[in-house]
DSSP file (Angstrom, degrees, kcal/mol; ACC not computed):
  #  RESIDUE AA STRUCTURE BP1 BP2  ACC     N-H-->O    O-->H-N    N-H-->O    O-->H-N    TCO  KAPPA ALPHA  PHI   PSI    X-CA   Y-CA   Z-CA
    1    1 A M              0   0    0      0, 0.0     2,-0.3     0, 0.0    38,-0.1   0.000 360.0 360.0 360.0 101.6    0.0    0.0    0.0
    2    2 A P        -     0   0    0      0, 0.0    38,-2.6     0, 0.0     2,-0.5  -0.542 360.0-165.7 -72.6 134.4    1.9    3.1   -1.2
    3    3 A I  E     -a   40   0A   0     -2,-0.3     2,-0.5    36,-0.2    38,-0.2  -0.992   4.4-165.1-121.9 127.7    1.4    6.2    0.9
    4    4 A V  E     -a   41   0A   0     36,-3.3    38,-3.5    -2,-0.5     2,-0.5  -0.916   5.8-163.5-113.7 125.6    2.6    9.4   -0.7
    5    5 A H  E     -a   42   0A   0     -2,-0.5     2,-0.5    36,-0.2    38,-0.2  -0.945   7.4-168.3-110.0 131.1    3.1   12.6    1.3
    6    6 A I  E     -a   43   0A   0     36,-2.8    38,-3.2    -2,-0.5     2,-0.6  -0.958   2.1-164.3-122.9 115.2    3.4   15.8   -0.8
    7    7 A H  E     +a   44   0A   0     -2,-0.5     2,-0.3    36,-0.2    38,-0.2  -0.867  24.4 149.8 -99.1 128.1    4.5   19.0    0.9
    8    8 A M  E     -a   45   0A   0     36,-2.3    38,-2.2    -2,-0.6     4,-0.1  -0.995  49.9 -86.5-152.1 157.6    3.9   22.2   -1.0
    9    9 A F  E     -a   46   0A   0     -2,-0.3     3,-0.4    36,-0.2    38,-0.2  -0.326  52.8-106.2 -62.8 145.4    3.2   25.8   -0.4
   10   10 A E  S    S+     0   0    0     36,-3.2    -1,-0.1     1,-0.2    38,-0.1  -0.236  87.0  79.1 -66.7 159.1   -0.5   26.7    0.2
   11   11 A G        +     0   0    0      1,-0.4    -1,-0.2    36,-0.0     2,-0.2   0.277  55.5 129.2 122.7  -5.6   -2.5   28.5   -2.6
   12   12 A R        -     0   0    0     -3,-0.4    -1,-0.4     1,-0.1    -4,-0.0  -0.563  57.6-119.1 -77.0 145.6   -3.3   25.6   -5.0
   13   13 A S     >  -     0   0    0     -2,-0.2     4,-1.9     1,-0.1     5,-0.2  -0.277  22.1-109.4 -78.4 168.3   -6.9   25.3   -6.0
   14   14 A V  H  > S+     0   0    0      1,-0.2     4,-2.7     2,-0.2     5,-0.2   0.854 121.0  54.4 -63.0 -33.9   -9.0   22.2   -5.3
   15   15 A D  H  > S+     0   0    0      1,-0.2     4,-2.1     2,-0.2    -1,-0.2   0.908 106.6  49.9 -65.6 -40.5   -8.9   21.4   -9.0
   16   16 A Q  H  > S+     0   0    0      2,-0.2     4,-1.9     1,-0.2    -2,-0.2   0.880 112.4  47.1 -61.6 -41.1   -5.2   21.6   -9.1
   17   17 A K  H  X S+     0   0    0     -4,-1.9     4,-3.2     2,-0.2     5,-0.3   0.912 110.2  53.8 -67.8 -46.0   -4.9   19.2   -6.1
   18   18 A R  H  X S+     0   0    0     -4,-2.7     4,-2.0     1,-0.2    -2,-0.2   0.942 110.8  45.7 -61.0 -41.5   -7.4   16.8   -7.7
   19   19 A E  H  X S+     0   0    0     -4,-2.1     4,-2.7     2,-0.2    -1,-0.2   0.875 111.6  53.5 -66.7 -37.6   -5.3   16.7  -10.9
   20   20 A L  H  X S+     0   0    0     -4,-1.9     4,-2.9     2,-0.2     5,-0.3   0.917 110.3  45.7 -58.3 -48.0   -2.2   16.2   -8.8
   21   21 A V  H  X S+     0   0    0     -4,-3.2     4,-2.2     2,-0.2    -2,-0.2   0.897 112.7  51.0 -68.8 -36.6   -3.7   13.2   -7.0
   22   22 A R  H  X S+     0   0    0     -4,-2.0     4,-2.6    -5,-0.3    -2,-0.2   0.968 113.8  44.0 -60.2 -56.8   -4.9   11.8  -10.2
   23   23 A T  H  X S+     0   0    0     -4,-2.7     4,-2.3     1,-0.2    -2,-0.2   0.909 115.9  45.8 -63.3 -42.8   -1.5   12.1  -11.9
   24   24 A V  H  X S+     0   0    0     -4,-2.9     4,-2.4     2,-0.2     5,-0.3   0.948 111.6  53.2 -68.4 -44.1    0.5   10.8   -8.9
   25   25 A T  H  X S+     0   0    0     -4,-2.2     4,-2.8    -5,-0.3    -2,-0.2   0.911 109.9  47.4 -55.4 -46.8   -1.9    7.9   -8.4
   26   26 A D  H  X S+     0   0    0     -4,-2.6     4,-2.3     1,-0.2    -1,-0.2   0.868 110.7  51.8 -64.6 -36.7   -1.5    6.9  -12.1
   27   27 A A  H  X S+     0   0    0     -4,-2.3     4,-1.7    -5,-0.2    -2,-0.2   0.885 112.8  45.6 -66.9 -36.8    2.3    7.1  -11.9
   28   28 A I  H  X S+     0   0    0     -4,-2.4     4,-2.3     2,-0.2     6,-0.2   0.941 111.6  52.1 -73.3 -46.6    2.3    4.9   -8.8
   29   29 A V  H  X>S+     0   0    0     -4,-2.8     4,-0.8    -5,-0.3     5,-0.7   0.928 115.5  41.9 -50.8 -48.8   -0.2    2.4  -10.4
   30   30 A N  H  <5S+     0   0    0     -4,-2.3    -1,-0.2     1,-0.2    -2,-0.2   0.781 116.8  45.6 -75.3 -24.7    2.0    2.1  -13.4
   31   31 A S  H  <5S+     0   0    0     -4,-1.7    -2,-0.2    -5,-0.1    -1,-0.2   0.763 125.8  25.6 -92.5 -24.2    5.4    1.9  -11.7
   32   32 A V  H  <5S-     0   0    0     -4,-2.3    -2,-0.2    -5,-0.1    -1,-0.1   0.227 100.8-120.6-123.9  13.5    4.7   -0.6   -8.9
   33   33 A A  T  <5 +     0   0    0     -4,-0.8     2,-0.3    -5,-0.2    -3,-0.2   0.926  63.7 134.8  48.5  63.5    1.7   -2.5  -10.4
   34   34 A T      < -     0   0    0     -5,-0.7    -1,-0.2    -6,-0.2    -2,-0.1  -0.919  57.3 -99.3-128.6 158.8   -0.9   -1.8   -7.8
   35   35 A A    >   -     0   0    0     -2,-0.3     3,-2.1     1,-0.1     4,-0.3  -0.484  29.5-116.8 -76.2 153.2   -4.5   -0.8   -7.9
   36   36 A P  G >  S+     0   0    0      0, 0.0     3,-2.2     0, 0.0    -1,-0.1   0.850 112.2  65.3 -53.5 -38.3   -5.6    2.7   -7.5
   37   37 A E  G 3  S+     0   0    0      1,-0.3    -2,-0.0     3,-0.0     0, 0.0   0.694  99.3  55.5 -57.7 -17.8   -7.5    1.8   -4.3
   38   38 A N  G <  S+     0   0    0     -3,-2.1     2,-0.5     2,-0.0    -1,-0.3   0.487  87.7  92.5 -95.7   0.3   -4.2    0.9   -2.7
   39   39 A V    <   -     0   0    0     -3,-2.2     2,-0.4    -4,-0.3   -36,-0.2  -0.817  55.0-173.7 -97.3 124.6   -2.6    4.3   -3.3
   40   40 A H  E     -a    3   0A   0    -38,-2.6   -36,-3.3    -2,-0.5     2,-0.5  -0.962   1.3-170.1-120.5 132.1   -3.0    6.9   -0.5
   41   41 A I  E     -a    4   0A   0     -2,-0.4     2,-0.5   -38,-0.2   -36,-0.2  -0.973   6.2-168.7-125.9 131.4   -1.9   10.5   -0.9
   42   42 A V  E     -a    5   0A   0    -38,-3.5   -36,-2.8    -2,-0.5     2,-0.5  -0.974  10.1-155.7-119.1 124.7   -1.7   13.1    1.9
   43   43 A I  E     -a    6   0A   0     -2,-0.5     2,-0.7   -38,-0.2   -36,-0.2  -0.890   3.3-161.9-103.8 126.0   -1.1   16.7    0.8
   44   44 A H  E     -a    7   0A   0    -38,-3.2   -36,-2.3    -2,-0.5     2,-0.4  -0.892   7.0-156.4-110.8 104.2    0.5   19.0    3.4
   45   45 A D  E     -a    8   0A   0     -2,-0.7     2,-0.4   -38,-0.2   -36,-0.2  -0.650  12.8-166.3 -84.1 140.0   -0.1   22.7    2.6
   46   46 A M  E     -a    9   0A   0    -38,-2.2   -36,-3.2    -2,-0.4     2,-0.3  -0.956  19.7-129.0-119.6 136.0    2.5   24.9    4.2
   47   47 A A    >   -     0   0    0     -2,-0.4     3,-2.5   -38,-0.2    11,-0.2  -0.653  29.6-119.1 -75.9 144.3    2.5   28.7    4.6
   48   48 A K  G >  S+     0   0    0     -2,-0.3     3,-1.1     1,-0.3    11,-1.0   0.779 115.4  61.6 -60.6 -22.7    5.7   30.2    3.3
   49   49 A H  G 3  S+     0   0    0      1,-0.2    -1,-0.3     9,-0.2     8,-0.0   0.631  98.1  58.9 -77.3 -10.3    6.4   31.5    6.9
   50   50 A D  G <  S+     0   0    0     -3,-2.5     2,-0.4     7,-0.1    -1,-0.2   0.290  99.4  67.8-102.0   8.8    6.5   27.9    8.0
   51   51 A Y    <   -     0   0    0     -3,-1.1     7,-3.4    -4,-0.1     2,-0.4  -0.984  59.6-167.1-131.0 138.2    9.3   26.8    5.7
   52   52 A G  E     +B   57   0B   0     -2,-0.4     2,-0.3     5,-0.3     5,-0.2  -0.948   7.2 174.8-127.1 149.7   13.0   27.7    5.7
   53   53 A D  E >   -B   56   0B   0      3,-3.3     3,-1.5    -2,-0.4    -2,-0.0  -0.974  69.3  -2.8-151.1 132.0   15.7   27.3    3.2
   54   54 A A  T 3  S-     0   0    0     -2,-0.3     3,-0.1     1,-0.3    -1,-0.1   0.858 131.5 -52.4  58.7  36.4   19.4   28.4    3.0
   55   55 A G  T 3  S+     0   0    0      1,-0.2     2,-0.4     0, 0.0    -1,-0.3   0.525 120.4  99.5  78.5   9.2   18.8   30.3    6.4
   56   56 A K  E <  S-B   53   0B   0     -3,-1.5    -3,-3.3     2,-0.0    -1,-0.2  -0.953  74.5-114.9-128.2 143.2   15.7   32.3    5.2
   57   57 A L  E >>  -B   52   0B   0     -2,-0.4     3,-1.4    -5,-0.2     4,-1.2  -0.459  32.3-117.0 -66.5 148.1   12.0   31.8    5.6
   58   58 A G  T 34 S+     0   0    0     -7,-3.4    -9,-0.2   -10,-1.0     3,-0.1   0.803 116.0  58.9 -57.4 -30.0   10.2   31.1    2.5
   59   59 A C  T 34 S+     0   0    0    -11,-1.0    -1,-0.3    -8,-0.3   -10,-0.1   0.713 107.6  47.8 -72.8 -21.0    8.3   34.4    2.8
   60   60 A D  T <4 S+     0   0    0     -3,-1.4    -1,-0.2   -12,-0.2    -2,-0.2   0.669  89.6  99.2 -91.6 -18.9   11.6   36.2    2.8
   61   61 A A     <        0   0    0     -4,-1.2    -3,-0.0    -3,-0.1    -4,-0.0  -0.300 360.0 360.0 -63.6 146.3   13.1   34.5   -0.2
   62   62 A Q              0   0    0     -2,-0.0    -1,-0.1     0, 0.0    -4,-0.0   0.386 360.0 360.0-109.2 360.0   12.8   36.3   -3.6
């Protein structure tokens, strides 16, 4: 049972998330020969101020 966690900045629409889940599910089904019902995807929306890279918060990066 593949479980996929996707972390991304908030702001995507429900339609974009729907397409992401469909596309990732298809990729998992095709690559590990499992049924779509066995694929579980968790989307973690993050605010840019909750993420840091190279010593800076995401909201401070340009």
